[in-house]
Each structure stands twice: as structure tokens, then as C-alpha cells.
N, C-alpha and C positions, 0 to 999 in steps of 0.2 A: 504494500500500500504506500502511496505517496501523499503525504499530508502537508497542509499549509502551516508553516512555522511563524512567519511574520510577513509584513508587506508595507509598502510606502507608495504614495502618489504625490507627484509634483505637477501641478497644472495651473491654469489661470485662476483656479478656485482655492489654491493654497499649497503649502509645502508638507502636508501630512495627510495620511489617509483620513484621519478623523475630521480634519478641517474640510476636506473635500466632501465627506459624507454629510457633514452638517449643512453645507451650502446646497448640496443636492436635495437634501431633505426639505430645505426651505425654498426649493425651486428657483435658486439663483443661478444665473448664467455668467460665465466668464467671458463670453463673446462680446466684443465691442467694435464700434466703428473707429478704425485707426486711419489717421492721415499722416503718412510717413513716406517721403519720397525715396528713402533708402530701401523701402520694401515694395512700393508700388507707385506708379505715376498717378494713380487714382485712389481715392479713399476705398477701404475694403473692410468688411466685417470679418475679423479674425480673432483667434484666441491665443494670447501670449502670456508667458511666465514673467513674473516680476524680476527683471534682470538685476536690479539693485539689491533686492533681498537675496538673490542667488549669489551675487558677488560677496555679500556680507559674510558668507560662510567660509571664505577663503582669505587667509592673511596675505597671500601673494596672488593677486587676481590675474597676473600675466603668465602664470605657469600652465594654465589649462584653458582650453577653449570653452565656449558656452556649452557645447554638446557634452564635453567631458565633465564639466562641472555638474551638469544635470545628473549624469550617471553616478558620479562620486557622492553627491549630496543624497540622492535617493537610496543608494546602497547603504551608505553610512547610517541614515535614519532607520532603515529597516533592520539593520544589524543591532541597533541599540537594545532592543527588547528580545532579540532572538537568542536561543541557546546554541544555534549552529555556529561553528567555528569556520570562518572563511579561510583560515590558514591551514586547515586540515587537508591532507592529501585525498581524503574521501569526499571533498567538497569541490564541485565544478562550478566555474563562472561562465554563464551563457549570456551573451549580449545580443539584442535585436535592434536593428535600425534600418531605415530605408536609405538615408543619405548622409548620416554621420556629420563630418566636418565640411560639408559641401560648400559652405559659405567661404571657405579658404580659397576657392577658385577666384574670388574677388581679389584682384591684385593688391588693393589697398590693405585688406586684412591679412593677406598672405605674407606680408613683410614681417609679421610678428611671430610666425610659426614656420617650421621647416615643411617642405613640400610633402614629405612622407606622411604627415598628419592627415592628408587627404585620404589615405588608405584606411579602410574600416578596421583592418586587422591591427594597425598601428595604435589606434585609439584604445582598442580592447587590450592590447599589450600594456599600455600606460595604466589603464584601470586595474588590471591584474597586478601589476607591480605596486601600485598605490596601496592595495589591500594585502599585499604579500601572499597572494594565492599561489600555491606551488604548481598548479596544473596549467597547461596551455589553455587560454581562454577560447571558447567556441563562439564564433560570430555568425549570426544568421541574418541574411538580407533577402527577403522574399516579399517585397512590396508590402501591402497593408495587412498581410497575415503574419508578418514577421514575429510580432509579440506572442500571438497565440501559438504559432509554430514553435517558438523557443520553449514554451511551457510543455508542449507535446514532446519535444526532443528531450527535455530534462526528465520528464516522467519515464520515458523509455530507457534512458541511461541509468536511472535509479532502479527501475523494475528489472533490468537485465543484470543488475549486480555490479555494474562498472563503478558506480558512485553511490554514496549514502545520502548526500545532500546536494542541493543545487541552488545557487544564487542566480536568479533569472532577472535581468534588468534590461529595459528597453527605453530608448530615447530618440527624439528627433527635435530639431529646431526648425523655425520657419523663416528662412531667409528669402530674399527676392527671387532666388533661383527657383525654389519650390512654388511660391505663390504665383509667380508669373506663368509658370507652366500650366497650372490649373486654370488660370485666367485665360490663357491661350486656348484651352479646351472649352471655354465658356461653361465651366463646371462649378464656378464659385457662386454661392447664393447672394442675392441682393439684400439680404438681412440675415439675422441669426438663422441657421438652418432648421428645417422643419421635417425631421425624418418621418416617413410614412404618411405625411399629410397630403391630401389631394392637390394642394397648391404649393407643394415644395418646388424650389427653384434651383437647388444645387447644394453643394457641400460647403462647410466652413473649415478652412485650413486652421490647424492649431499646432501647438508645440507642448512638450511635457516629457515626463519620465515616470516610469513605474518599476517597482521592484517587488518580486514575490520570492520568498525563501521556502524551498521545498525540502522535505525530509522523510525518510522511512521510519524514523524513530518517534513513536507516540509521545514520549516524554518531552520531546522538543517541539511538539505541535501545539497550535492554538486550540482553545476550547470554545465552542464545541468542535470536535474533530471534523474537519472537512478535507476530503480527498479529491485529487484529480483522478477521476475514475474512467475517463475515456478521451480519446483524441485522434483525429485523422485529418489528413490533407488530401485534396484532389485538384484536378485541373479541368477547366471547361473544354479545352481543345476546340475553342470557338473563335476567339478574337483577342488580340493582345491588349486592347484598351476598353473593350466593352464586355459586360458579363454575359453569361449564358442567357438565352431567351426562354429556356424551359425551367431552369432551376434544378435540373436533374443531377448535375454534378455536385452541387452543395448538398443535395438530398442524399447522395451516396456517402458523403463524408459524415453526415448526421447519423445515417443508419449504421455505418461501421463503428462510430463512436458509441452508439447505444448498445451494439452487440458487445463491444469490449467491456462496457460498464455493467453488462448483464441486466440491462433495463429495456423497457419498451416505451413507446411514445406516451402511453397512459401514466407512466411513472414520472414524467417530467412536469414540474410545477411552473416553470418560468423559462422564457427565452430572452437572453440578452443579445439582441441582434446587432449586426454590423451597422445597419441603418445610416448610410452616409447622407441621405436626403437627395441623392441624384435620382433622376427619373427611373433609369433602368436598373440600378442596383437594388433599390427598395422593391421594385416589382419582381426581380429575380428571387430575392429572399422570400417574398410572400409566396411565390410559387413553390419554392423548396419546402417551406413550412407546410403547405397544403399537401405536397407529395408525401411528406413524412407524418401526416396526421397530427401536426402540431399547430395548425392554424387557429385553433380555439384556445390555445394556451396563452396565459398572460405574457405579453411581449413588449419590450421597449428598446430604445436606443439612447445612449448617453451623449451622442454627438451634439445635441442641443444645449448641453451644459458646458462642454469644454472643447467643442469642435473635433475635427479628425486629427489625432496626434500621430498618425502614420505608424512608424515602427514601435511606438509605445502604446498604441491603442489597445491591442489585445491584452496587454498586461494590466493597464489602468482599468479597463472595463471588466476584466475578470475579477479584479480586487473589489470593485463596487458590487459585482455579482456575489462574491463571497460574503460581503457585508449583508446582502439580502438574505442569505442562508443563516448567518449568525444572528441577525436581528428579527428574522421572520417579517421582513418589510419589503414591499415593492414600490419603486419610484416611477412617477409619471414620465412619459416620454415627452420631454419639453419641446414645445413647438407644434405638437400634434393637436389638431382641432377637428379636421374634416376627414372622414373616412374616404379612402381611395376605392377603386372598383374591386381591388383584391381584399376580400374580407378576412383580415387577421385581427386578433384580439389585442389591440394596442392599449396600453395602460394610460388612462387619461387623468387619473388622480392617485396620489400616494395612498397606499392601503396596507394594513396588517394582513399577512398571509403566511401560512405555514409552508416554507419552501425547503424541501428535502433534496431535490435534484434540479439542476439548472443547466441549460445549454448556452454556450457562447459561440456565436458564429462570426466568421470573418471572410472577406473576399478582397481581391486586389487585381491590379494590372497584371497582365500575363496569364489571366484566366485562373489564378490560384484561389482556392477556397480552404477554409479550415473550420473544424467543429471541435469544441472542447466541452467536456462535461465535468461539473463539480458537484459533489454529493456529501451529505452528512447521513450517518446511519446506513451507509451502503458499503458492503465489502465486495469490491469488484474482483473478478477472477484474473489472476496473472497467468495468461495463457502461453507464456514462453515455453517453447519446446525446441530442443536442439535439432536444427535441420542443416544438412551440408549444402554447400553451393559450389558451382563450378563456373569458371570463365569460359564461355563458349567462343568468344571472338574479341579481339582488341585491335584498335588502330591508334596511330600516333601521327600527328601533324606538327612539325616544328622546323623552323628555319627553312621553309619551302621543301621539306623532305617528308615523304609519306611512307609509313610502315604499316603493313597489315599482318597481324600475327607475327610480329618481329621481323618480317621480311620486307626489305626496302623496295618500294615501287616508285620508279621515276618516269612517269608518263609524259612529263612536260619538258620540252627542249629549253635549254638555257634557264632552267628553274632557279639557279643560284642568283641570277641578276635581276629577277623579277621582284616587284613590290608585292606585298601581301595581297593587295586588291587584284593585281593582274594574275598572280599565281592562283588565287582562289577562283577567279573567273575561268581560268584555264582548266582547273580541276572540275568545275561545274560542267564545262562543255565535254571534257574527256569522259566523264561518267554518264553523259547523256541525260543529265537531270533536267526536267522540265517543270519549273515552278517559278513563274514570273515574279512572285512576291519577293523572291530572293534578292532582287536588285534594289528593293526598298529598305532592306535590313541594314543595321549598323555593322561594323566590323566584327564585334563580339558575337552577334547573332549569326552572321555569315559563317564564322568559324565553327560555331556550335552546330549549325545546320549542315554544313559540309561533312563534318566529322560523323554526325548521326546518319546521314545519307549513305556514307561509305560503310559504316558499321552495320547498318540494317539492310544493306543491299541483299536481296534474295532471302531475307529471313522470314517475312510474312508473319509478324508477331501476333496480329489479331486472329490468325488462323488457329494459333495454339493457346492464346491467353485471352481472358476477358480484358476489356479496355481499362477497367479500374484496378486490375492486378499488376499493371506495368508501372514501375516507378522510374523517376529521373532524379538522380542525386548527384549534384555537381559541386566540386571544389573550385574556388575562384580567388584570385588575388587582388586585381585592380577594380573589381566591380565593373561599373559602366563608365569609368572616369574618362576614357577616350572620347566617348560621346558627350559626357557631361561638359568637357572643355569646349566642344563644338557648340553646345547649347549656350554656354556662358557668353560666348561671343555675340550671340543674338540679343543680349540684354545689356551689354557693357556700354555701347554707344547710345547715349540718351537722345541724340539727334537722328539716330537711325535704329530705332527700337522696334525689333520685329521678333518677339518670342515665337518660336516655331513649334507647333504641336506635333508635327511629324518627326522632329528631332527629340522633343521632350519625352515622347512615349518610349524611347529606347534608353532613357536615363535610369534604368533599373536592371540589375544583373539578371534577375529571373525572367526577363523578357525572352532571353535565349531559350529557356526551358519552354516558355509559351509557344515559341515558334516551332520547336521540335514536337510538342504535343499536338498542335494544330495540324501539322503535316502528317503525323502518324496516328492521329485519333487516340492519343494516350491520355487517360483520365485518372491515373493513380497518384500516389504520393509524389510530391515534388519539393525539393529543398535546395537552396544555394547556401553552402557553407563558405565563409570568407576566411582565408588563411594566407599567410605570407608564402608558405611553401605547400606543396602537395603532400598532405598527410594521408597516403594511400591506405595505411593500416586503419585509420579511423573511418575513412569512407567505406571500406569493405566491412568493417565491424558494424557500422550503422546499417548497411544493406542487410547484413546477416540478422540484425535485430528486427528489421522489417519482415524478413522471411520467417523468423522464429515466432513473431507475434501475429502472423497471418495477414499482414498489411500489404504484402506484395509477393509475387511469385517469380518475377523477372525484373531486372533493373538495367537501365542505361546509366552508368556511373563513371566518374573520373574527374579529370581536371580540364577546364576550359578557361583560358585566360588570355586576354589581349592586354599586354602590359602598358601602363601609363606611367611616365611619359615616353618610354623608350621605343614602344611600337613592336617589340618582339612578342612572340605568341607561342602558345602550346595548346594542343587539343589531344589529350590522352584519354580515350574513352573505351570502356569495357562493357560487353554484353554479358551480364551475370545471371545465371539461372539457378533456381532452387532444384536440387536433386529430388526426383520424385520417388 
């Protein structure tokens, strides 16, 4: 069993979980209309953390970035009351984020910090060293499911016996980079967002941090005992920036989570939805809840209180959900007034209610979804059973050289002199790939796409496996920084300001997984782990955990990285199957 030991929330509503709970209970929102030319040329409704209060917690404010301060402050506050020792070898540190220190692409800010701080793994390393954790920090960047996915990964690592405790912390800041991107998509609400309301006009970008401490030791757990009893991720295999139109894939994640928790839909008392207040996301979630027979269950979204905090959202919102279980109280979905055509049971007023089991849902760019179940008075079944796996095929692309099962194939003349783009295009033509969308992809996605096309050539996975039993687990180093730098150029010149949605959509590392899933109709587990180097042992171990827990039967796994700023690259991809 994996229990909640402690937690902390930092948001526009305060710097502690209790402060956030109090303001939510009083239906107070932290969303405000901000006029700040460094964030946006136009006024915007957003949710920001009090920077002065954050800085006050540091004697030397110039040692850490705002993103790093959020993580340090949140983890430190959570540890104050927890019995879990972060310095113990049996305690793992897991960090979730979408963009980390992305504001350092701004040349004015970058003068204060080294370029390496742009890399997500570097910030995680700094946080690990700050708290003297002896293990390599695990960093997850998987769009807006990052926080929920980090908790799921932590649960699996504890259930498998690799660790006894986990410090799971997620954070994101809201710089011009992020805000301008969603404005370019015309996705930002013209007022505080209104999740699931018939008159919703878009999402509210926000920033914040959340930390939840997990343990398998009851003596270190909060009372009442609350466990993470189930969790699954899936992919829509539909569109890199738009959600599924049917909700089927989120429904798969919900059903798999219920199975793991040994629960049925009738056992669920409450749904903490992703609820971004965009037209299609809320509609998709409503359809998924109907498909899983949860449409009549009490449902809300917390985005109307603190906005969308991206990589922190899943953690912050699961903490508020945990409070609902602890206090037997449900909170209204702020901003909701008018029912949409999809009939789901949105909470319109705070109410006392006995909550034993709750589901947290999440969705994001790249077609990713996650479902997470928290329970009290429920003993889920740890279904880990040792299953052997085998590497069926592997490919490696590096320095314009291609290896298939360790045999070098050089189908391109003068390959050493070609740029990556020209070499990739030549490979595309040599293997007679016909997929026009390839030409719209960024370099990281092109690299991932080509590697997967060569790996899966003649494999016909869907003939042998169900679409939800295929996973894509990727190690990456530079995230999407090569594309991030291109997007930054579109917003630097205020006299030639043209934030591009077609570039912005590729400023997430997991978009490469989305492209692979769309092409091959893969709808199973999907995760991007960010690390400086390729920890092959960990990736294989995690795939084995997926196999042993029944979450996958085959996996595309390995390292795909287009290095920033050097431009060198590697795609080392394995087709791994569970032995039958």
C-alpha cells in the first residue's frame, strides 16, 4: 500500500495546503486581471504566486530561479511535518514540470544563470543536492498530466519494492513564453475560467507548486489513512493539440485504474476533473465520464480557483482531493453556473459528503491522459507478478549513422556531410515512408518518428496486441529546447511580435510520443523521463514494472534526444515484448 504522509500547495491562494483549503472553502479565486507588458502586450486574466513572499524564504535570492524556489519552498514545507527522511536511500525524489526554467530563454534573464539551467534535469539535480537526497532525481515532463503521472510512477516504484518513500513535487511558472503560446491558440479565457459551464470561453494560465510525500509505512502516514490505490496513463492517438472527440481513451485509463484499485464505478464518490474550461477538453471529459458510468457522480474542477498550473496541476489538485476525503467535504466548481449539453453532475455548492474513493483525471497536449484514484478504507491488491521480457528489435540513429540490431546500415550517399534535416529526409525517402505530416514536425518529433518507423517496419503491432496494451516510454535530455528557442524568437521583437501556434505546439517533449501514437494507433501508457544521460537500466526496469502490473504487454522504449544547443542527436529505440 502507498499512503499519503504529508503535502504542500503553493499557489495564488497561499503558501500552505491549509491556506489554500481555507480560501477554496470560502470560494475565493486567485485569478486576477494583470496588466504587465513583460508577460503580455494585452491585459490577461491569470493566476500568479506572490513573488515577494516566495523570495522572502531565501536569504540569497540570486542563487535559485523562481521555478527552483517554488520546488524548494514546497518540498521544505511538506517535509516539516512528515516522518519521511528525504536523505534516506529508500526515498526517491520525483519532479514534474512542463517547462521548468523556460523563462531563461529570455536573454535579459539568462545573464544571471548558466545556460545549463534551461535543462529540466539540471534543475532537478540542484533540488536533489539542496535536500541531500542520495538517489538520482527522476524528472517527468509529459504536458499537463505530468503531476498526476509523477504520482503514478512513484506508486509503482514503491509497490515494486524499489523504494519505500517518494517525495513527488511539481512546479511551473508563467512567463511570457507560456502565456503567449496559449494566447496564440486563442485558448485563454476572457475572464476567470468557467470549467464545464455552457458559456466557458477558455482556460486560465497559472503558476504554482505542489508536493505530496508518499510512503508504504503506516506509521509515517497521515490520519485518516489515505492511499493511492490506482493509476494509469493512455494516449488518444488522435491529435497533438486537440483531445479525443469520443473520450474513449481517458475512459480506458479510468477503467484500468478502477481495476487496479479493485473498485467499480459505483464505489466512486467524487471526480476531481481536469476541467480546463476549453470547449473540447471539458466535452471530452464529460464523454469519458459517461462511458465509465461516472456521469452522475459529484464532479468539479479547481481551475476556477487557481487556474491551470500545468506540471503542478495534478499534484495540487490531488492534494485538494485528499482534503475532500479527510474532511468529508466537496467544493463547488467555481465559475460553473449553466449546464452544458453533456449532463454530468457538477458541484454547484460546497457540501458535506462522505467521500471514500475519488478519481482525479488529467489530459494534455500530445493526446496524453491520466487517471488517479485515492481511497480511504480501501486495500487495493498489489498485482505485481514477475514476468520476463525480451528485446525483439532495436535501432540506433546517431551522427547520421543507422544501426538495426547492431548492424550498421548506410543507405545514404555522403551521409557524413549531411545536416540532420537532409539526412532525415533522405532516410524518409529511402524507407519509402508516406506520411505528409512528417514535414510539419519539429526536429525532435522527426527523429522520434523516423526511429519508430524503422523499428516497427513489418511488425504489425495491432495484429498481435490491443491498442491500449502498447506503451511508449522515452528517455530524453534536452526536452523540446531546440524548438523552444525557435518559438522564443517569435516573441522577442516587440515591433515584430508574431507568436506562432504551429511552433508552440511542439514546445513539449511528449509531442514526439503523440506523433508516434497517432501514426501507429497506440493508446497505452506513455511517459517522457528527462535525464542528462540515458539510464537504460531504469527505463527497462520501468517497462518491466508495466509488464508485471498488467499495464502493458509490449513497449517502444529508449532514448530520443535532439541536443540543445549543440544540435547533435540520438535515437536508440527498442521493441520490448513480454514473454508469454
